[in-house]
C-alpha positions as CSV (number, residue, x, y, z in Angstrom):
1,N,38.9,25.3,-10.0
2,V,37.1,22.0,-10.7
3,S,39.8,19.7,-9.4
4,K,40.0,21.6,-6.1
5,L,36.2,21.4,-5.7
6,L,36.2,17.7,-6.4
7,R,38.9,17.2,-3.8
8,E,36.9,19.2,-1.2
9,V,33.8,17.1,-2.0
10,E,35.8,13.9,-1.6
11,N,37.2,15.1,1.7
12,I,33.7,16.0,2.9
13,N,32.4,12.6,1.9
14,R,35.3,10.8,3.7
15,E,34.6,12.9,6.8
16,L,30.9,12.0,6.7
17,S,31.8,8.4,6.3
18,D,34.2,8.4,9.2
19,F,31.6,10.3,11.3
20,A,28.9,7.8,10.6
21,S,31.1,4.9,11.5
22,I,32.2,6.5,14.8
23,V,28.7,7.5,15.8
24,S,27.5,4.0,14.9
25,H,30.2,2.3,17.1
26,D,29.6,4.7,20.0
27,L,25.9,4.2,19.9
28,K,25.9,0.5,19.4
29,A,28.1,-0.2,22.4
30,P,25.8,1.1,25.1
31,L,22.8,-0.4,23.3
32,R,24.5,-3.9,23.6
33,G,25.0,-3.2,27.3
34,I,21.3,-2.3,27.8
35,K,20.2,-5.4,25.9
36,T,22.5,-7.7,28.0
37,L,21.4,-6.1,31.3
38,A,17.7,-6.5,30.4
39,E,18.3,-10.1,29.6
40,W,20.1,-10.7,32.9
41,I,17.3,-9.0,34.8
42,M,14.7,-11.2,33.1
43,T,16.7,-14.4,33.7
44,D,17.7,-13.7,37.4
45,N,14.3,-12.4,38.4
46,A,12.1,-14.7,36.3
47,E,10.1,-15.9,39.3
48,R,9.7,-12.5,41.0
49,L,8.7,-10.5,37.9
50,T,5.0,-10.0,37.5
51,E,3.3,-10.4,34.1
52,D,3.3,-6.6,33.7
53,G,7.0,-6.5,34.7
54,R,7.9,-9.1,32.0
55,E,6.0,-7.1,29.4
56,Q,7.8,-3.9,30.3
57,M,11.2,-5.7,30.1
58,E,10.3,-7.2,26.7
59,L,9.2,-3.8,25.5
60,L,12.6,-2.3,26.6
61,S,14.4,-5.1,24.8
62,S,12.4,-4.6,21.6
63,R,13.0,-0.8,21.7
64,V,16.7,-1.5,22.0
65,D,16.5,-3.7,18.9
66,R,14.6,-0.9,17.1
67,M,17.3,1.6,18.0
68,H,20.0,-0.8,16.7
69,N,18.0,-1.2,13.4
70,L,17.6,2.5,13.1
71,I,21.4,3.0,13.4
72,E,21.9,0.3,10.7
73,G,19.3,2.0,8.5
74,V,21.0,5.4,8.7
75,L,24.4,3.8,8.0
76,E,22.9,2.0,5.0
77,Y,21.4,5.2,3.7
78,S,24.8,7.0,4.0
79,R,26.5,4.2,2.0
80,V,24.3,4.4,-1.0
81,G,26.1,6.0,-3.9
82,R,29.3,6.3,-1.8
83,E,30.4,2.7,-1.6
84,K,30.8,1.2,-5.1
85,E,30.1,-2.4,-5.8
86,R,31.0,-4.4,-8.8
87,R,28.3,-4.4,-11.4
88,E,27.0,-7.8,-12.6
89,V,24.3,-9.3,-14.7
90,I,21.2,-9.8,-12.6
91,T,18.4,-12.1,-13.6
92,L,15.5,-10.5,-11.9
93,D,13.2,-13.5,-12.7
94,E,15.4,-15.5,-10.3
95,L,16.3,-12.7,-7.8
96,V,12.9,-11.4,-7.0
97,P,11.3,-14.8,-6.0
98,E,14.4,-15.5,-4.0
99,I,13.9,-12.3,-2.1
100,W,10.2,-13.1,-1.5
101,D,11.2,-16.5,0.0
102,M,13.9,-14.8,2.1
103,I,11.5,-12.4,3.8
104,S,9.3,-15.3,5.1
105,A,5.9,-13.7,4.4
106,P,2.8,-15.2,6.1
107,E,1.3,-18.2,4.3
108,T,-1.9,-16.2,3.9
109,V,-0.1,-13.8,1.5
110,S,0.3,-15.1,-2.1
111,F,3.0,-13.8,-4.4
112,N,3.0,-13.6,-8.2
113,V,5.3,-12.1,-10.9
114,E,2.9,-10.8,-13.6
115,A,5.4,-10.5,-16.5
116,E,8.8,-11.7,-17.5
117,L,11.4,-9.6,-15.7
118,P,14.4,-8.3,-17.6
119,K,18.1,-9.1,-17.1
120,I,20.0,-6.0,-16.0
121,E,23.5,-5.1,-15.2
122,C,23.9,-3.3,-11.9
123,E,25.0,-3.7,-8.3
124,H,23.5,-6.8,-6.8
125,T,23.2,-5.4,-3.2
126,R,21.4,-2.2,-4.3
127,I,18.8,-3.8,-6.6
128,S,18.2,-6.4,-3.9
129,Q,17.6,-3.7,-1.3
130,V,15.0,-2.1,-3.5
131,F,12.9,-5.2,-4.0
132,Q,13.5,-6.5,-0.4
133,N,12.1,-3.2,1.1
134,L,9.1,-3.0,-1.1
135,L,8.2,-6.7,-0.8
136,S,8.7,-6.9,2.9
137,N,6.6,-3.8,3.5
138,A,3.8,-5.3,1.4
139,A,3.8,-8.5,3.4
140,K,4.4,-6.8,6.8
141,Y,1.4,-4.4,6.7
142,M,-1.1,-6.9,5.0
143,D,-4.5,-6.7,6.8
144,K,-6.5,-9.0,4.5
145,P,-7.2,-12.7,5.3
146,E,-6.1,-13.5,1.7
147,G,-3.3,-11.2,0.9
148,R,-1.9,-10.7,-2.6
149,V,1.5,-9.2,-3.7
150,T,2.4,-8.9,-7.3
151,V,5.4,-7.7,-9.2
152,D,5.1,-6.4,-12.8
153,C,7.4,-4.8,-15.4
154,V,6.7,-2.8,-18.6
155,D,9.2,-2.0,-21.3
156,K,8.9,1.8,-21.9
157,G,11.6,2.0,-24.5
158,R,14.2,4.1,-22.8
159,F,13.5,2.6,-19.3
160,W,12.0,-0.3,-17.4
161,K,8.9,0.5,-15.4
162,F,8.5,-1.8,-12.4
163,S,5.6,-2.1,-9.9
164,V,5.1,-3.8,-6.6
165,A,1.4,-4.0,-5.7
166,D,-0.6,-5.3,-2.8
167,N,-4.2,-5.5,-1.6
168,G,-3.4,-4.3,1.9
169,P,-4.7,-1.4,3.9
170,G,-3.7,1.4,1.5
171,I,-2.2,4.8,2.2
172,E,-4.0,8.1,2.3
173,Q,-2.9,10.5,-0.5
174,R,-1.8,13.1,2.0
175,H,1.0,10.7,3.2
176,F,2.4,9.9,-0.3
177,E,5.4,12.3,0.0
178,K,5.9,11.7,3.8
179,I,6.6,7.9,3.4
180,F,9.8,8.6,1.4
181,K,11.3,10.8,4.1
182,M,13.7,9.7,6.7
183,F,12.3,8.3,10.0
184,Q,8.7,8.5,8.7
185,T,6.4,5.5,9.3
186,L,2.6,5.5,9.3
187,A,2.1,2.5,11.5
188,A,2.2,2.5,15.3
189,R,5.8,1.8,16.2
190,D,5.0,-0.8,18.8
191,G,2.7,-2.6,16.4
192,Y,5.4,-3.1,13.7
193,E,9.1,-3.2,13.7
194,S,9.8,-0.2,11.4
195,T,12.5,2.4,11.4
196,G,11.1,4.6,8.7
197,V,14.4,4.4,6.8
198,G,13.6,1.6,4.2
199,L,11.7,3.6,1.6
200,T,14.2,6.4,1.9
201,V,17.0,4.0,1.0
202,V,14.9,2.7,-1.9
203,K,14.3,6.2,-3.2
204,K,18.0,7.1,-3.0
205,I,19.0,3.9,-4.9
206,V,16.4,4.4,-7.6
207,E,17.4,8.0,-8.1
208,M,21.1,7.1,-8.0
209,Y,20.4,5.0,-11.2
210,G,18.6,8.0,-12.7
211,G,15.1,6.6,-12.1
212,K,12.0,7.8,-10.3
213,I,9.7,6.2,-7.6
214,W,6.2,7.0,-6.7
215,V,3.1,5.5,-5.1
216,E,-0.5,5.1,-6.0
217,S,-2.9,3.8,-3.4
218,E,-6.5,3.6,-2.3
219,V,-7.4,3.2,1.4
220,G,-8.8,-0.2,2.1
221,K,-8.0,-1.6,-1.3
222,G,-4.2,-1.6,-1.6
223,T,-1.0,0.1,-2.7
224,T,1.2,0.0,-5.7
225,F,4.8,1.3,-5.7
226,F,6.2,2.2,-9.1
227,F,9.8,2.8,-10.0
228,T,11.8,3.2,-13.2
229,L,15.3,2.2,-14.2
230,P,16.7,4.0,-17.3
231,K,18.3,1.5,-19.7
232,D,21.3,3.6,-20.3
233,E,22.1,3.6,-16.6
234,V,21.1,0.0,-15.8
235,E,22.4,-1.7,-18.9
236,V,20.5,-4.5,-20.4
237,A,22.5,-7.7,-20.2
238,N,22.6,-8.7,-23.9
239,A,21.8,-7.6,-27.4
240,E,18.8,-9.9,-27.7
241,L,17.1,-8.3,-24.7
242,K,18.0,-4.8,-26.0
243,T,15.9,-5.5,-29.1
244,N,13.1,-7.2,-27.2
245,T,10.2,-4.7,-26.7
246,N,8.3,-7.0,-24.4
247,C,9.2,-7.1,-20.7
């Protein structure tokens, strides 16, 4: 019956949660040991290491960091939709600029919010993750001397349609689906610190709220990520905003 099925699903989710935590702990411990050992070697043999040797040790250290971030990313993905957070009124006009300041983008990249963003009622951590991943990607992969990143929002009646656009390198159309899959990254891994998990987390969060996410891009000219949030899932904060047709 239904109650039995729900109990089985709950047990499976609990087991997956426990498994993820155990794997995380068991993987992180040896990584910390490798990181510490590498630092000792670099310190104790600073005068004997050649330039090539130092570069190799730094590469080892950076790859340990990447593995750590990958584990964290997988854990974060597993938590979405499973760990509930208190919903609260979020003023996106305040949150989004705060996130941009937090990611410490290069001074050569300008940031602008094109339209007034709505107040919504949702989980603070989740909506922050969405904007943080999209904005940090836009800044991280910028290849123009004068970079531009813009956030926009359009009121579509039953849902909000958000966009995060940049004038960066762009993405080939054949990669549009690939970038939303786990562990997929289009940049050389030693050139950028990327785990290939961020956009997968964004997609899961947006879909958890009943929305959709997609990308439009032109190579050499830039990329725009669009996502929607249905108003009946992400409640508008007050009656005045509910009747306001302009975002």
